[in-house]
C-alpha positions as CSV (number, residue, x, y, z in Angstrom):
1,X,-19.5,-17.6,-12.9
2,X,-21.0,-14.2,-13.2
3,X,-19.0,-11.6,-15.0
4,X,-20.4,-8.9,-12.8
5,X,-19.1,-10.6,-9.6
6,X,-15.3,-11.6,-10.6
7,X,-12.4,-10.5,-12.6
8,X,-9.8,-12.6,-14.5
9,X,-6.0,-12.8,-13.9
10,X,-5.3,-11.3,-17.2
11,X,-7.7,-8.1,-16.4
12,X,-6.2,-7.9,-13.0
13,X,-2.8,-8.1,-14.2
14,X,-3.6,-5.1,-16.5
15,X,-5.1,-3.2,-13.5
16,X,-2.3,-3.7,-11.5
17,X,0.6,-3.1,-14.3
18,X,1.9,-6.7,-13.7
19,X,2.4,-9.5,-15.9
20,X,0.2,-12.3,-15.8
21,X,2.7,-14.7,-14.8
22,X,3.4,-12.4,-11.7
23,X,-0.4,-12.4,-10.9
24,X,-0.7,-16.2,-11.4
25,X,2.5,-16.8,-9.0
26,X,0.7,-14.2,-6.4
27,X,-2.5,-16.5,-6.5
28,X,-0.5,-19.6,-6.3
29,X,1.1,-18.4,-3.2
30,X,-1.9,-17.2,-1.8
31,X,-0.9,-13.6,-1.8
32,X,-4.1,-13.1,-4.0
33,X,-7.3,-14.8,-3.1
34,X,-8.9,-16.4,-6.0
35,X,-11.4,-19.5,-6.9
36,X,-10.5,-21.9,-9.5
37,X,-13.6,-22.5,-12.0
38,X,-12.7,-25.0,-14.4
39,X,-9.3,-24.1,-15.8
40,X,-9.3,-20.3,-14.8
41,X,-8.9,-18.5,-11.6
42,X,-11.4,-15.8,-10.9
43,X,-11.0,-13.0,-8.5
44,X,-13.8,-11.5,-6.5
45,X,-14.4,-8.0,-7.6
46,X,-14.8,-7.2,-3.9
47,X,-11.4,-8.3,-3.1
48,X,-9.8,-6.3,-5.9
49,X,-10.6,-3.0,-4.4
50,X,-8.5,-4.1,-1.4
51,X,-5.7,-5.0,-3.8
52,X,-5.8,-1.6,-5.5
53,X,-5.7,0.1,-2.2
54,X,-9.2,1.8,-2.3
55,X,-10.3,-0.2,0.7
56,X,-8.6,-1.4,3.7
57,X,-9.9,-4.4,5.6
58,X,-10.5,-4.3,9.2
59,X,-7.7,-6.7,9.9
60,X,-5.4,-4.7,7.8
61,X,-6.4,-1.6,9.8
62,X,-5.7,-3.3,13.2
63,X,-2.3,-4.4,11.9
64,X,-1.5,-1.1,10.9
65,X,-2.5,0.5,13.9
66,X,-0.5,-1.8,16.0
67,X,2.6,-1.2,14.0
68,X,2.0,2.6,14.3
69,X,1.9,2.3,18.1
70,X,5.0,0.1,18.3
71,X,6.9,2.7,16.3
72,X,5.7,5.4,18.6
73,X,6.6,3.6,21.6
74,X,10.1,2.6,20.4
75,X,10.9,5.8,18.4
76,X,8.6,8.5,19.7
77,X,11.3,10.7,21.6
78,X,13.4,10.5,18.1
79,X,10.3,11.2,16.0
80,X,9.6,14.3,18.2
81,X,13.3,15.5,17.7
82,X,13.3,15.0,14.3
83,X,9.9,17.1,13.9
84,X,11.3,19.8,15.8
85,X,14.3,20.5,13.4
């Protein structure tokens, strides 16, 4: 494992302000992508920036755009009225 390419769960927990157990649970549930190397989990650093909200993946961006379009379609008139107040 190259230290420059991966971050450990304890380090990620500290960055996120969560407990190590909470991060382990997120890894086990698949909410955080990690690889298991021996007895430890390693999270790719490129993925960490997405977790921290610094970079939005193309897939996430498309889902956000779809949600915005749906909201505007369903509540557009109401939002316009609220904006006028």
